KOLRO-939352 format. One line per field, with one value per residue (C-alpha): x, y, z. Coordinates in steps of 0.2 Angstrom, whole numbers, plus 5000, padded with zeros to 4 digits. Each point is the difference from the previous one (the first is absolute). Layout:
u	c(X; ...)
v	c(Y; ...)
w	c(Z; ...)
This chain:
u	c(5141; 4993; 5007; 5013; 4995; 5003; 4984; 5008; 5015; 4992; 4995; 5012; 4996; 5008; 5002; 5007; 5011; 5012; 5002; 4988; 4982; 5009; 5010; 4989; 4986; 5015; 5004; 4981; 4998; 5017; 4996; 4982; 5008; 4999; 5015; 5001; 5009; 5002; 5005; 5011; 5001; 5017; 5015; 4998; 4980; 5001; 4990; 4997; 5010; 5017; 4994; 4985; 5005; 5018; 5016; 5001; 4988; 5015; 4992; 4983; 5006; 5012; 4987; 4984; 5015; 5005; 4982; 4993; 5017; 4992; 4986; 5003; 5015; 4989; 4999; 4983; 5005; 5007; 5006; 5000; 5011; 4997; 4985; 4986; 4983; 4993; 5018; 5010; 4986; 4980; 4987; 4992; 5012; 5001; 4982; 4999; 5017; 5005; 4988; 5002; 4986; 5000; 5009; 5003; 5002; 5014; 5007; 5004; 4993; 5014; 4992; 5002; 4982; 5001; 5001; 4985; 5007; 4998; 5014; 5011; 5006; 5011; 5011; 5002; 5019; 5003; 4992; 4986; 5003; 4991; 5003; 5002; 5013; 5008; 5002; 5008; 5013; 5002; 5002; 5013; 5008; 5016; 5001; 5014; 4991; 4985; 4993; 4984; 4992; 5010; 4995; 5006; 4995; 4997; 4998; 4981; 4992; 4980; 4994; 4978; 4992; 4998; 5003; 5016; 5008; 4999; 5009; 5013; 5003; 5002; 5014; 5009; 5001; 5004; 5013; 5008; 5000; 5008; 5012; 5006; 5002; 5010; 5013; 5000; 5001; 5009; 5009; 4990; 4993; 4985; 4993; 4976; 4999; 5009; 4991; 4982; 5003; 5004; 4991; 5009; 5003; 5008; 5013; 5001; 5004; 5012; 5012; 4995; 4991; 4986; 4985; 5000; 5018; 4994; 4991; 4987; 4982; 4993; 4985; 4982; 4987; 4984; 4981; 4984; 4993; 5010; 5012; 4985; 4992; 5017; 4995; 5018; 4984; 4986; 4986; 4997; 4982; 4989; 4996; 5002; 5013; 5011; 4999; 5009; 5012; 5005; 5002; 5011; 5011; 5002; 5001; 5016; 5008; 5000; 5005; 5016; 5004; 5000; 5011; 5014; 5001; 4996; 4989; 4985; 4982; 4988; 4982; 4983; 5007; 4999; 5008; 4989; 5013; 5018; 5011; 5011; 5013; 5010; 4994; 5005; 4990; 5004; 4986; 4982; 4985; 4990; 4982; 4994; 4986; 4993; 4993; 4979; 4988; 5016; 5003; 5014; 4993; 5010; 4999; 4995; 5013; 5012; 5017; 5019; 5015; 5014; 5017; 5006; 5010; 4995; 4985; 4998; 4985; 4995; 4982; 4999; 5002; 4987; 5005; 5008; 4983; 5003; 4991; 4988; 4994; 4986; 5001; 4991; 5006; 5017; 4996; 4999; 4983; 4996; 4981; 4986; 5001; 5019; 5014; 5013; 4991; 5004; 4984; 4998; 5011; 4996; 5019; 5007; 5002; 5010; 5004; 5011; 4994; 5012; 4991; 4983; 5010; 5007; 5017; 5008; 5004; 4993; 4985; 4995; 4983; 5005; 4989; 5009; 5016; 5003; 5014; 5003; 5003; 5018; 5006; 4996; 5006; 5016; 5001; 4997; 5016; 5006; 4995; 4984; 4995; 5007; 4989; 4982; 5005; 5003; 4985; 4992; 5008; 4996; 4981; 5000; 5008; 4988; 4983; 5011; 5001; 4981; 4994; 5013; 4992; 4982; 5009; 5007; 4982; 4995; 5013; 5001; 4983; 5008; 5003; 5018; 5012; 5007; 5019; 5001; 4995; 5011; 5016; 4996; 5000; 5016; 5008; 4994; 5006; 5019; 5001; 4996; 5011; 5015; 4997; 5009; 5009; 4991; 5002; 4995; 4991; 5012; 5016; 4991; 4997; 5014; 5010; 4985; 5002; 5002; 5016; 4996; 5002; 5004; 5015; 5005; 5004; 5007; 5011; 5009; 5002)
v	c(4764; 4994; 4984; 5002; 4997; 5003; 5009; 5014; 4998; 5007; 5015; 5015; 5015; 5017; 5006; 5019; 5008; 4988; 5005; 4995; 4995; 4998; 4986; 4992; 4998; 4994; 4988; 4993; 4998; 4992; 4987; 4996; 4997; 5015; 5007; 5017; 5015; 5016; 5016; 5012; 5018; 5002; 4987; 4993; 4994; 5008; 5016; 5010; 4987; 5006; 5020; 5005; 4996; 5008; 4990; 4999; 4986; 4988; 4982; 5005; 5005; 4983; 4989; 5006; 5000; 4981; 4995; 5008; 4993; 4982; 5002; 5006; 4990; 4984; 4991; 5004; 5017; 5012; 5014; 5018; 5015; 5018; 4998; 5014; 4998; 5015; 5006; 4984; 4991; 5007; 4991; 4998; 4992; 4988; 4996; 4998; 4992; 4988; 4989; 5000; 4988; 5013; 5015; 5006; 5017; 5001; 5017; 5010; 5018; 5013; 5016; 5013; 5008; 5016; 5015; 5009; 5018; 5010; 5006; 4987; 4988; 5013; 4997; 4982; 4994; 5018; 5003; 4987; 4979; 4987; 4985; 4988; 5008; 5006; 4980; 4996; 5012; 4997; 4981; 5002; 5014; 4993; 4991; 5001; 4998; 5008; 5015; 5003; 5015; 5010; 5010; 5009; 4999; 5016; 5006; 5009; 4987; 4998; 4983; 4998; 4985; 4988; 4980; 4991; 5004; 5018; 4997; 4991; 5013; 5013; 4987; 5001; 5018; 5003; 4984; 5007; 5018; 4992; 4991; 5013; 5014; 4986; 5001; 5017; 5008; 4987; 4988; 4988; 4984; 4992; 4989; 5000; 4983; 5006; 5015; 4991; 4984; 5012; 5014; 5020; 5005; 4982; 5002; 5020; 4995; 4987; 5013; 5013; 5013; 5008; 5000; 5020; 4999; 4994; 5014; 4987; 5011; 4983; 4993; 5001; 4986; 5012; 4987; 5005; 4990; 4998; 4988; 4986; 5000; 4995; 4984; 4990; 4986; 4995; 4995; 4980; 5007; 5015; 4999; 5017; 4990; 4992; 5019; 5008; 4986; 5004; 5018; 4999; 4991; 5011; 5014; 4988; 4999; 5016; 5006; 4988; 5004; 5020; 4997; 4986; 5013; 5015; 5007; 5012; 4995; 5012; 4993; 5006; 5010; 4997; 5006; 5013; 5012; 5002; 5016; 5006; 5012; 5001; 4984; 4990; 4993; 5006; 4994; 4992; 5007; 4990; 4999; 4996; 4988; 4993; 4981; 5000; 4983; 4993; 5013; 5011; 5017; 5016; 5013; 5019; 5012; 4988; 4998; 5003; 5000; 4986; 5005; 4986; 5000; 4980; 4990; 4980; 4994; 4981; 5000; 4984; 4991; 4992; 4988; 5009; 4999; 4987; 5005; 4987; 4999; 5009; 5008; 5007; 5015; 4996; 4980; 4985; 4996; 4985; 4990; 5001; 4991; 4994; 5003; 4993; 5001; 5014; 5007; 5002; 4982; 4982; 4993; 5017; 5000; 5009; 4994; 5008; 5018; 5011; 4996; 5008; 5016; 4996; 5004; 4999; 4985; 5006; 5004; 4982; 4995; 4984; 5000; 4992; 5007; 5016; 5005; 4996; 5005; 4989; 5014; 5014; 4997; 4996; 5016; 4993; 4990; 4990; 4983; 5006; 5010; 4985; 4989; 5011; 5003; 4982; 4994; 5011; 4995; 4981; 5008; 5006; 4983; 4991; 5012; 5000; 4979; 4999; 5010; 4991; 4984; 5008; 5005; 4983; 4992; 5015; 4997; 4981; 5000; 5010; 4995; 4991; 5009; 4994; 4995; 5015; 5012; 4990; 5001; 5020; 5005; 4990; 5009; 5018; 4998; 4991; 5016; 5011; 4994; 4999; 5019; 5000; 4986; 4989; 4982; 4994; 5007; 4999; 5004; 5014; 5006; 4999; 5009; 5013; 5005; 5016; 5005; 5001; 5017; 4987; 4991; 5016; 5006; 4981; 5002; 5019; 4992)
w	c(5088; 4984; 4994; 4984; 4984; 4981; 4998; 5013; 4989; 4986; 5007; 5001; 5012; 5000; 5016; 5002; 5014; 5009; 5017; 5015; 4993; 4982; 5006; 5012; 4984; 4991; 5010; 5004; 4985; 4993; 5014; 4992; 4986; 4989; 4989; 5006; 4991; 5014; 4992; 5010; 4997; 5009; 5000; 5016; 5006; 5019; 4997; 5018; 5008; 4991; 4993; 5014; 5017; 5005; 4999; 5019; 5001; 4994; 5009; 4991; 4983; 5000; 5007; 4989; 4984; 5002; 5003; 4986; 4991; 5004; 4993; 4982; 4999; 4992; 4985; 4995; 5004; 4984; 5009; 4986; 5008; 4995; 4993; 5003; 4994; 4994; 4994; 4995; 4990; 5003; 5008; 4984; 4995; 5013; 4997; 4983; 4992; 5015; 5003; 5021; 5007; 5013; 5006; 5019; 5004; 5014; 4997; 5013; 5004; 4994; 4997; 5014; 5003; 4995; 5013; 4999; 4998; 4986; 4991; 5010; 4987; 4991; 5013; 4997; 5005; 5004; 5019; 4997; 5002; 4999; 5013; 4988; 4991; 5016; 5007; 4984; 5002; 5015; 4998; 4985; 5000; 5008; 4982; 4990; 4985; 5005; 4987; 5007; 5007; 5013; 5017; 5012; 5018; 5006; 5017; 5007; 4985; 5002; 4999; 4994; 5009; 5012; 4997; 5005; 4984; 5005; 5015; 4989; 4992; 5016; 5005; 4985; 4998; 5019; 5001; 4984; 5009; 5016; 4990; 4990; 5013; 5010; 4986; 4992; 5021; 5011; 4986; 5008; 4989; 5004; 4987; 4999; 5005; 5018; 5002; 4994; 5012; 5015; 4997; 4998; 5018; 5004; 4986; 5005; 5020; 4993; 4993; 5013; 4986; 5005; 4988; 5000; 4996; 4981; 4996; 4994; 4996; 4999; 4987; 5003; 4998; 4994; 5006; 4996; 5015; 5015; 5007; 5008; 4980; 4994; 4991; 5010; 5007; 4994; 5012; 5003; 4998; 5000; 5019; 5010; 5009; 4985; 4993; 5014; 5001; 4982; 5004; 5014; 4992; 4985; 5014; 5008; 4985; 4992; 5018; 4999; 4984; 5003; 5016; 4990; 4986; 5004; 4984; 5004; 4998; 4995; 5002; 4993; 4986; 4983; 4984; 4990; 4990; 4997; 5002; 4986; 4997; 4986; 4992; 5014; 5016; 5013; 5011; 5004; 5005; 5013; 5002; 5018; 5002; 5013; 5001; 5000; 4998; 4994; 4988; 4996; 4999; 4997; 5013; 4992; 4999; 5008; 4990; 5002; 4990; 5003; 4994; 4988; 4983; 5001; 5000; 5001; 4996; 5010; 4998; 4990; 4985; 4983; 4987; 4985; 4990; 4985; 4984; 4994; 5019; 5010; 5014; 5015; 5013; 4994; 5004; 4987; 4998; 5004; 4996; 5009; 5019; 4995; 5007; 4986; 4984; 4988; 4993; 4980; 4999; 5003; 5000; 5010; 5019; 5015; 5015; 5014; 5008; 4990; 4986; 5005; 5007; 5017; 4996; 5015; 5008; 5016; 4991; 4997; 5001; 5008; 5016; 5017; 4999; 5009; 5010; 5015; 5019; 5000; 4985; 5007; 5016; 4991; 4989; 4984; 5000; 4985; 5008; 5005; 4985; 4989; 5010; 4996; 4981; 4998; 5008; 4988; 4985; 5006; 5000; 4984; 4993; 5009; 4992; 4982; 5001; 5003; 4986; 4986; 5008; 4996; 4983; 4995; 5003; 4984; 4989; 5001; 4991; 4986; 4983; 4999; 4991; 4984; 4997; 4989; 5013; 5012; 4989; 4997; 5019; 5001; 4985; 5004; 5019; 4996; 4987; 5011; 5013; 4988; 4996; 5022; 4998; 5010; 5002; 5018; 5015; 5014; 4987; 4996; 5019; 5006; 4984; 5003; 5019; 5004; 5012; 5016; 5012; 5014; 4991; 4993; 5019; 5006; 4989; 5002; 5020)
């Protein structure tokens, strides 16, 4: 760590986004003596830890949030909630009028990749649902003051995708369907946490109910490759043995989830069209494919219709474009040969992987953090998955910390900000915080923590 000095205190750095990467960036800068403003688009800085992982990951969520709180609740860090760059203020305004020595982008990837089917977007939120919206609803729908989108869990839904996030989506559907049918047909109440942990068959056995008695058709996961191709485990290296082992683990993981949550899996198919009747979505046209030399190749004249009135697209996320920044293939454009310096600016940097287009935690490019055999053997229990995601988030933090130390070296040599610029930043951020009644970080977080489903269930006992 660099020695703290007055020169560093004359630099004010803006960090956009306060979650895993943003909090790590702010903390490292603060410990090096820099003053930091963290602009966060939401009330709370937890990102996909709060809104992207299903709510049954209680231990992981709480622990990761405590770590973020510890990093952001520091004297040198000013937290500014409810500021979305590109909406609340323009990026150009931030560049031209605020006077920050540097701006560090750590905002997440919340824009779902569009489902590449002509005409399907007209059914958005009325037959077509995107993963990020769906998980957000699932995590918050129980809150008394929830005013967001509302979705209905429908039997025979189709989920398009093939990553761990897609598994989360099909699990939510099956867990909700089983819970609803047990209540409506047998007056048996079982919460989502119990079904997720124990599995469908174990819960039904406890109450002497056969799955067929529930009358559930089930949810179908459609993937353009095979179970062995699913990106659940990265090979240790590119040796044939390592690649084969990773494929075996992915195949085993899918099989485990199929047995535990009783959804259907349709590999080697990709959506190519929709079936519409009287203005409503009635089905998905699937194109059968084969894998040749690692590429997905459509088979001539081999299509079928999968009847459904609800499609959930779970094919990945991208950063929401910010006007004034350059993007390539949906990802933030970086300087040639540089993994943190943003193209077109001398004092704008990006940290973490979500900014560069790998929106899912599972898709992080951090090497060396992979699903272990222990997780597979434990059927992705809470403790095992928590351990894996914690390790992965730690690797993101380590990568961010390394990037930030390089950035520190760069901005330390920049011109010191005059006192009037520092005073202006303080006045502007104070004005923004006054709009929302913000006083200090700890009080703000305590006031805005959402109502937890597990607490509601406990209070009903």
